[in-house]
BALOBA-1460 file (C-alpha; in Angstrom, 3 decimals):
// residues 249
<rec num="1" residu="m" x="0.209" y="-0.132" z="-0.292"/>
<rec num="2" residu="t" x="1.303" y="3.606" z="-1.326"/>
<rec num="3" residu="r" x="0.851" y="6.065" z="2.102"/>
<rec num="4" residu="r" x="0.749" y="10.078" z="0.818"/>
<rec num="5" residu="a" x="3.881" y="12.086" z="3.289"/>
<rec num="6" residu="a" x="3.621" y="12.154" z="6.513"/>
<rec num="7" residu="g" x="2.091" y="15.525" z="7.623"/>
<rec num="8" residu="t" x="-0.476" y="15.682" z="4.334"/>
<rec num="9" residu="s" x="-3.268" y="14.219" z="4.295"/>
<rec num="10" residu="n" x="-4.990" y="11.270" z="5.927"/>
<rec num="11" residu="v" x="-6.288" y="9.982" z="2.398"/>
<rec num="12" residu="l" x="-4.433" y="6.249" z="0.961"/>
<rec num="13" residu="e" x="-3.279" y="6.418" z="-2.565"/>
<rec num="14" residu="v" x="-4.385" y="3.021" z="-3.499"/>
<rec num="15" residu="p" x="-6.088" y="3.321" z="-7.689"/>
<rec num="16" residu="y" x="-7.373" y="-0.114" z="-8.095"/>
<rec num="17" residu="t" x="-7.471" y="-1.367" z="-12.058"/>
<rec num="18" residu="a" x="-8.851" y="-5.408" z="-11.601"/>
<rec num="19" residu="p" x="-12.082" y="-5.744" z="-9.576"/>
<rec num="20" residu="m" x="-11.837" y="-4.919" z="-6.108"/>
<rec num="21" residu="n" x="-12.658" y="-7.778" z="-3.220"/>
<rec num="22" residu="l" x="-14.645" y="-4.405" z="-0.285"/>
<rec num="23" residu="l" x="-16.290" y="-5.564" z="2.658"/>
<rec num="24" residu="a" x="-18.271" y="-3.311" z="4.465"/>
<rec num="25" residu="i" x="-20.188" y="-3.086" z="7.999"/>
<rec num="26" residu="e" x="-23.020" y="-1.991" z="9.224"/>
<rec num="27" residu="t" x="-24.212" y="-1.631" z="13.405"/>
<rec num="28" residu="a" x="-25.167" y="1.417" z="13.901"/>
<rec num="29" residu="t" x="-29.007" y="0.519" z="15.285"/>
<rec num="30" residu="e" x="-30.661" y="-2.586" z="15.702"/>
<rec num="31" residu="s" x="-29.695" y="-4.570" z="12.983"/>
<rec num="32" residu="c" x="-26.693" y="-6.027" z="12.336"/>
<rec num="33" residu="s" x="-25.390" y="-6.296" z="8.800"/>
<rec num="34" residu="a" x="-22.470" y="-7.409" z="6.395"/>
<rec num="35" residu="a" x="-21.829" y="-7.509" z="2.966"/>
<rec num="36" residu="l" x="-19.526" y="-8.042" z="0.235"/>
<rec num="37" residu="l" x="-18.807" y="-6.818" z="-3.468"/>
<rec num="38" residu="v" x="-16.589" y="-8.477" z="-5.392"/>
<rec num="39" residu="g" x="-15.800" y="-7.411" z="-8.550"/>
<rec num="40" residu="d" x="-19.827" y="-6.631" z="-9.253"/>
<rec num="41" residu="r" x="-21.010" y="-8.898" z="-6.825"/>
<rec num="42" residu="l" x="-22.572" y="-8.311" z="-3.751"/>
<rec num="43" residu="l" x="-22.867" y="-10.501" z="-1.479"/>
<rec num="44" residu="e" x="-24.871" y="-9.925" z="2.342"/>
<rec num="45" residu="r" x="-25.955" y="-10.812" z="5.793"/>
<rec num="46" residu="s" x="-28.301" y="-9.155" z="8.187"/>
<rec num="47" residu="e" x="-30.315" y="-10.086" z="11.712"/>
<rec num="48" residu="l" x="-32.276" y="-7.820" z="13.869"/>
<rec num="49" residu="a" x="-30.520" y="-8.458" z="17.082"/>
<rec num="50" residu="p" x="-30.539" y="-6.268" z="19.174"/>
<rec num="51" residu="r" x="-27.889" y="-6.085" z="21.830"/>
<rec num="52" residu="r" x="-26.338" y="-9.428" z="19.752"/>
<rec num="53" residu="h" x="-24.245" y="-7.153" z="17.594"/>
<rec num="54" residu="a" x="-20.736" y="-8.484" z="19.060"/>
<rec num="55" residu="e" x="-21.168" y="-11.574" z="19.008"/>
<rec num="56" residu="l" x="-22.838" y="-11.909" z="15.468"/>
<rec num="57" residu="l" x="-20.518" y="-9.346" z="13.456"/>
<rec num="58" residu="l" x="-17.494" y="-11.224" z="12.965"/>
<rec num="59" residu="p" x="-19.433" y="-14.409" z="12.068"/>
<rec num="60" residu="m" x="-21.155" y="-12.507" z="9.642"/>
<rec num="61" residu="c" x="-18.189" y="-11.072" z="7.676"/>
<rec num="62" residu="e" x="-16.539" y="-14.705" z="7.871"/>
<rec num="63" residu="a" x="-19.024" y="-16.634" z="6.561"/>
<rec num="64" residu="l" x="-18.976" y="-13.307" z="3.838"/>
<rec num="65" residu="l" x="-15.253" y="-14.144" z="2.437"/>
<rec num="66" residu="a" x="-16.001" y="-18.138" z="2.965"/>
<rec num="67" residu="e" x="-18.408" y="-18.007" z="0.326"/>
<rec num="68" residu="a" x="-17.035" y="-16.287" z="-1.889"/>
<rec num="69" residu="g" x="-13.769" y="-18.257" z="-1.834"/>
<rec num="70" residu="l" x="-12.097" y="-15.104" z="-0.388"/>
<rec num="71" residu="a" x="-9.262" y="-15.257" z="1.615"/>
<rec num="72" residu="r" x="-9.031" y="-11.995" z="4.051"/>
<rec num="73" residu="s" x="-6.170" y="-11.369" z="2.559"/>
<rec num="74" residu="a" x="-7.383" y="-10.226" z="-0.468"/>
<rec num="75" residu="l" x="-9.588" y="-7.252" z="0.970"/>
<rec num="76" residu="d" x="-9.008" y="-4.429" z="-0.768"/>
<rec num="77" residu="a" x="-10.606" y="-2.235" z="1.505"/>
<rec num="78" residu="l" x="-13.675" y="-1.478" z="4.378"/>
<rec num="79" residu="a" x="-16.586" y="0.056" z="4.781"/>
<rec num="80" residu="v" x="-18.273" y="1.193" z="7.280"/>
<rec num="81" residu="g" x="-21.369" y="3.003" z="8.974"/>
<rec num="82" residu="c" x="-19.645" y="5.568" z="10.574"/>
<rec num="83" residu="g" x="-23.502" y="6.638" z="12.776"/>
<rec num="84" residu="p" x="-25.303" y="8.569" z="13.551"/>
<rec num="85" residu="g" x="-27.204" y="5.688" z="15.760"/>
<rec num="86" residu="a" x="-26.759" y="4.208" z="18.888"/>
<rec num="87" residu="f" x="-23.627" y="4.897" z="20.386"/>
<rec num="88" residu="t" x="-22.773" y="1.018" z="21.421"/>
<rec num="89" residu="g" x="-23.095" y="0.414" z="18.078"/>
<rec num="90" residu="v" x="-21.802" y="2.958" z="16.086"/>
<rec num="91" residu="r" x="-17.970" y="2.108" z="18.770"/>
<rec num="92" residu="l" x="-18.919" y="-1.459" z="17.635"/>
<rec num="93" residu="a" x="-18.809" y="-0.971" z="13.818"/>
<rec num="94" residu="i" x="-15.452" y="1.695" z="13.780"/>
<rec num="95" residu="s" x="-13.341" y="-1.102" z="16.194"/>
<rec num="96" residu="a" x="-13.966" y="-3.872" z="13.885"/>
<rec num="97" residu="a" x="-12.935" y="-1.891" z="11.015"/>
<rec num="98" residu="q" x="-10.323" y="-0.084" z="12.087"/>
<rec num="99" residu="g" x="-8.527" y="-2.886" z="14.093"/>
<rec num="100" residu="i" x="-9.566" y="-5.916" z="10.591"/>
<rec num="101" residu="a" x="-7.859" y="-2.286" z="8.387"/>
<rec num="102" residu="l" x="-4.951" y="-2.160" z="11.149"/>
<rec num="103" residu="a" x="-4.350" y="-6.400" z="10.740"/>
<rec num="104" residu="l" x="-4.404" y="-5.920" z="6.947"/>
<rec num="105" residu="d" x="-3.218" y="-2.911" z="6.155"/>
<rec num="106" residu="l" x="-6.933" y="-1.626" z="4.001"/>
<rec num="107" residu="p" x="-7.712" y="2.075" z="3.687"/>
<rec num="108" residu="v" x="-11.751" y="2.359" z="4.804"/>
<rec num="109" residu="v" x="-13.985" y="4.145" z="3.907"/>
<rec num="110" residu="p" x="-16.554" y="5.314" z="6.491"/>
<rec num="111" residu="v" x="-20.373" y="5.624" z="4.524"/>
<rec num="112" residu="s" x="-23.322" y="7.922" z="7.016"/>
<rec num="113" residu="s" x="-25.415" y="5.219" z="8.717"/>
<rec num="114" residu="l" x="-28.054" y="8.071" z="7.516"/>
<rec num="115" residu="a" x="-27.701" y="7.722" z="3.328"/>
<rec num="116" residu="a" x="-27.229" y="3.777" z="4.088"/>
<rec num="117" residu="l" x="-30.788" y="4.112" z="5.335"/>
<rec num="118" residu="a" x="-32.204" y="6.533" z="2.560"/>
<rec num="119" residu="m" x="-31.084" y="4.352" z="-0.572"/>
<rec num="120" residu="q" x="-33.640" y="1.623" z="0.934"/>
<rec num="121" residu="a" x="-36.661" y="4.371" z="-0.165"/>
<rec num="122" residu="p" x="-38.689" y="3.340" z="-3.651"/>
<rec num="123" residu="r" x="-37.065" y="5.270" z="-7.092"/>
<rec num="124" residu="n" x="-40.032" y="7.545" z="-7.129"/>
<rec num="125" residu="g" x="-38.671" y="11.086" z="-7.661"/>
<rec num="126" residu="a" x="-39.166" y="11.845" z="-4.173"/>
<rec num="127" residu="d" x="-36.390" y="13.266" z="-2.269"/>
<rec num="128" residu="v" x="-35.288" y="10.762" z="1.077"/>
<rec num="129" residu="l" x="-35.677" y="12.443" z="4.726"/>
<rec num="130" residu="a" x="-33.242" y="9.193" z="7.287"/>
<rec num="131" residu="v" x="-34.972" y="9.413" z="10.406"/>
<rec num="132" residu="i" x="-33.688" y="7.020" z="13.435"/>
<rec num="133" residu="d" x="-34.604" y="7.053" z="16.761"/>
<rec num="134" residu="a" x="-32.022" y="8.988" z="18.986"/>
<rec num="135" residu="r" x="-34.077" y="8.291" z="22.363"/>
<rec num="136" residu="m" x="-34.951" y="10.961" z="25.008"/>
<rec num="137" residu="g" x="-37.742" y="12.434" z="22.044"/>
<rec num="138" residu="e" x="-35.362" y="13.674" z="19.064"/>
<rec num="139" residu="v" x="-33.929" y="12.299" z="15.942"/>
<rec num="140" residu="y" x="-30.247" y="11.815" z="13.793"/>
<rec num="141" residu="s" x="-31.879" y="12.591" z="10.949"/>
<rec num="142" residu="g" x="-30.796" y="13.325" z="7.108"/>
<rec num="143" residu="a" x="-32.030" y="14.612" z="3.695"/>
<rec num="144" residu="f" x="-30.977" y="12.834" z="0.630"/>
<rec num="145" residu="r" x="-31.880" y="12.837" z="-2.920"/>
<rec num="146" residu="r" x="-30.491" y="10.432" z="-5.497"/>
<rec num="147" residu="g" x="-28.386" y="11.134" z="-8.439"/>
<rec num="148" residu="a" x="-28.192" y="10.038" z="-11.595"/>
<rec num="149" residu="d" x="-25.529" y="6.811" z="-10.552"/>
<rec num="150" residu="d" x="-28.875" y="6.176" z="-8.315"/>
<rec num="151" residu="l" x="-26.795" y="7.089" z="-5.354"/>
<rec num="152" residu="v" x="-28.318" y="9.551" z="-2.411"/>
<rec num="153" residu="v" x="-26.167" y="12.463" z="-1.931"/>
<rec num="154" residu="a" x="-26.896" y="14.939" z="0.855"/>
<rec num="155" residu="l" x="-29.311" y="17.612" z="0.851"/>
<rec num="156" residu="g" x="-27.929" y="19.421" z="4.018"/>
<rec num="157" residu="e" x="-26.176" y="18.658" z="7.104"/>
<rec num="158" residu="e" x="-27.507" y="15.971" z="9.263"/>
<rec num="159" residu="s" x="-29.193" y="16.751" z="12.255"/>
<rec num="160" residu="v" x="-30.640" y="15.390" z="15.761"/>
<rec num="161" residu="g" x="-33.281" y="17.063" z="17.624"/>
<rec num="162" residu="a" x="-36.256" y="17.032" z="18.588"/>
<rec num="163" residu="a" x="-38.727" y="16.236" z="15.431"/>
<rec num="164" residu="a" x="-40.502" y="18.546" z="16.321"/>
<rec num="165" residu="a" x="-38.287" y="20.452" z="15.839"/>
<rec num="166" residu="l" x="-37.126" y="18.580" z="12.248"/>
<rec num="167" residu="s" x="-35.648" y="21.347" z="9.584"/>
<rec num="168" residu="l" x="-36.207" y="20.216" z="6.218"/>
<rec num="169" residu="p" x="-34.903" y="22.117" z="2.559"/>
<rec num="170" residu="a" x="-37.703" y="22.625" z="0.276"/>
<rec num="171" residu="a" x="-39.019" y="20.132" z="-1.658"/>
<rec num="172" residu="p" x="-42.536" y="19.144" z="-3.240"/>
<rec num="173" residu="a" x="-42.095" y="15.260" z="-2.788"/>
<rec num="174" residu="w" x="-40.493" y="13.418" z="0.427"/>
<rec num="175" residu="n" x="-39.792" y="9.960" z="0.829"/>
<rec num="176" residu="v" x="-39.694" y="8.431" z="4.816"/>
<rec num="177" residu="i" x="-37.197" y="5.997" z="6.206"/>
<rec num="178" residu="g" x="-36.687" y="3.984" z="9.373"/>
<rec num="179" residu="s" x="-37.335" y="3.592" z="13.313"/>
<rec num="180" residu="g" x="-37.245" y="8.088" z="13.596"/>
<rec num="181" residu="w" x="-40.891" y="7.912" z="11.579"/>
<rec num="182" residu="a" x="-42.231" y="4.329" z="13.679"/>
<rec num="183" residu="t" x="-41.849" y="6.602" z="16.976"/>
<rec num="184" residu="y" x="-42.971" y="10.224" z="15.759"/>
<rec num="185" residu="a" x="-44.884" y="9.658" z="12.774"/>
<rec num="186" residu="d" x="-47.205" y="12.644" z="13.760"/>
<rec num="187" residu="a" x="-44.476" y="15.179" z="14.715"/>
<rec num="188" residu="l" x="-42.439" y="14.277" z="11.779"/>
<rec num="189" residu="a" x="-45.592" y="14.317" z="9.151"/>
<rec num="190" residu="a" x="-46.482" y="18.032" z="10.931"/>
<rec num="191" residu="r" x="-43.322" y="19.197" z="9.558"/>
<rec num="192" residu="l" x="-43.497" y="17.852" z="5.466"/>
<rec num="193" residu="p" x="-45.329" y="19.954" z="2.864"/>
<rec num="194" residu="a" x="-47.409" y="16.983" z="2.731"/>
<rec num="195" residu="a" x="-47.984" y="13.614" z="3.182"/>
<rec num="196" residu="p" x="-45.266" y="11.205" z="2.403"/>
<rec num="197" residu="a" x="-45.468" y="9.951" z="-0.815"/>
<rec num="198" residu="w" x="-44.206" y="6.311" z="1.048"/>
<rec num="199" residu="a" x="-42.901" y="5.607" z="4.136"/>
<rec num="200" residu="d" x="-42.174" y="3.081" z="6.411"/>
<rec num="201" residu="g" x="-40.215" y="2.830" z="9.579"/>
<rec num="202" residu="a" x="-39.401" y="-0.207" z="10.019"/>
<rec num="203" residu="r" x="-36.360" y="-0.042" z="7.393"/>
<rec num="204" residu="y" x="-32.667" y="-0.141" z="9.052"/>
<rec num="205" residu="p" x="-29.301" y="0.495" z="7.595"/>
<rec num="206" residu="q" x="-27.588" y="-1.938" z="5.555"/>
<rec num="207" residu="a" x="-24.635" y="-3.851" z="5.839"/>
<rec num="208" residu="a" x="-24.878" y="-3.842" z="1.501"/>
<rec num="209" residu="d" x="-25.545" y="0.090" z="1.496"/>
<rec num="210" residu="v" x="-22.083" y="1.214" z="2.548"/>
<rec num="211" residu="a" x="-21.276" y="-1.032" z="0.609"/>
<rec num="212" residu="r" x="-22.435" y="0.506" z="-2.513"/>
<rec num="213" residu="l" x="-22.377" y="3.710" z="-1.328"/>
<rec num="214" residu="a" x="-18.720" y="3.302" z="-0.899"/>
<rec num="215" residu="a" x="-18.216" y="2.078" z="-3.607"/>
<rec num="216" residu="p" x="-17.001" y="4.157" z="-5.468"/>
<rec num="217" residu="t" x="-15.018" y="6.311" z="-3.859"/>
<rec num="218" residu="a" x="-12.783" y="2.638" z="-2.357"/>
<rec num="219" residu="r" x="-12.792" y="2.126" z="-6.058"/>
<rec num="220" residu="a" x="-10.835" y="5.489" z="-6.854"/>
<rec num="221" residu="g" x="-8.340" y="5.037" z="-4.230"/>
<rec num="222" residu="r" x="-9.583" y="7.416" z="-1.732"/>
<rec num="223" residu="g" x="-10.087" y="5.553" z="1.354"/>
<rec num="224" residu="v" x="-8.815" y="6.951" z="5.116"/>
<rec num="225" residu="a" x="-6.035" y="4.960" z="7.318"/>
<rec num="226" residu="a" x="-7.731" y="2.847" z="9.463"/>
<rec num="227" residu="e" x="-6.943" y="5.492" z="12.276"/>
<rec num="228" residu="f" x="-9.065" y="8.328" z="10.706"/>
<rec num="229" residu="a" x="-12.248" y="5.516" z="10.073"/>
<rec num="230" residu="l" x="-13.921" y="8.095" z="13.496"/>
<rec num="231" residu="p" x="-17.576" y="7.677" z="14.453"/>
<rec num="232" residu="v" x="-20.174" y="9.622" z="13.958"/>
<rec num="233" residu="y" x="-22.872" y="10.565" z="17.328"/>
<rec num="234" residu="l" x="-23.864" y="14.188" z="16.402"/>
<rec num="235" residu="r" x="-24.922" y="13.831" z="20.120"/>
<rec num="236" residu="d" x="-22.509" y="13.024" z="23.290"/>
<rec num="237" residu="k" x="-24.388" y="12.249" z="25.472"/>
<rec num="238" residu="v" x="-27.246" y="8.904" z="25.490"/>
<rec num="239" residu="a" x="-29.642" y="9.633" z="28.344"/>
<rec num="240" residu="l" x="-31.098" y="12.858" z="29.959"/>
<rec num="241" residu="t" x="-31.105" y="13.603" z="33.973"/>
<rec num="242" residu="l" x="-33.997" y="13.518" z="36.045"/>
<rec num="243" residu="a" x="-34.171" y="16.883" z="35.195"/>
<rec num="244" residu="e" x="-34.534" y="16.963" z="32.334"/>
<rec num="245" residu="q" x="-36.990" y="14.167" z="32.518"/>
<rec num="246" residu="r" x="-38.770" y="16.239" z="35.153"/>
<rec num="247" residu="e" x="-38.416" y="19.496" z="32.607"/>
<rec num="248" residu="r" x="-39.946" y="17.718" z="29.505"/>
<rec num="249" residu="r" x="-43.365" y="16.156" z="31.403"/>
């Protein structure tokens, strides 16, 4: 692997002229998933298993490599859902990606878990609001639009806050996806210009979409060194204080 000169960039220069082997992982929510892109073939494993991610993740990765007949040493890059989401889940995915990348000297492509979630929305011309339940009366949210390459692109900064205070860019129609819709549908609907064109509150980010989003960056040799693959939390606390709880009653 060829690194840039020390102190100039955290980007690794790794041009791929042959089919790429990319391992992707995503554990930011209740769903634990892994995916393996081998050339143009995408294999995946996913299980809705809260509190079992640490138990399931590495066996999923090994099963994918075995199915593809691929050794770890044949991997070219890692991709990881970097959040936002559950703190422990985001940390697990980042730690696993960093560990594998360091052991194999591979670049990592961090991908927004909200962007991965937005990839599951239908291609019906509407923009996509991806919302993950952040607990404490809040949602992690991101607005996206599907590009000509069929991948979603962000329409602004991702945020965390009360569903009733959500601010959205102007758009004639929205698809809404994610657990935030299941929990705060009424509050979110009030922030939309009209009823959603489509909505599903039972979807979670998946590693297969992390792989799809990461592939162009990885193929262009724009992954980062493992130590620069960092989690995205958007907030720095996991629970309300007793005083905050009383104020919200």
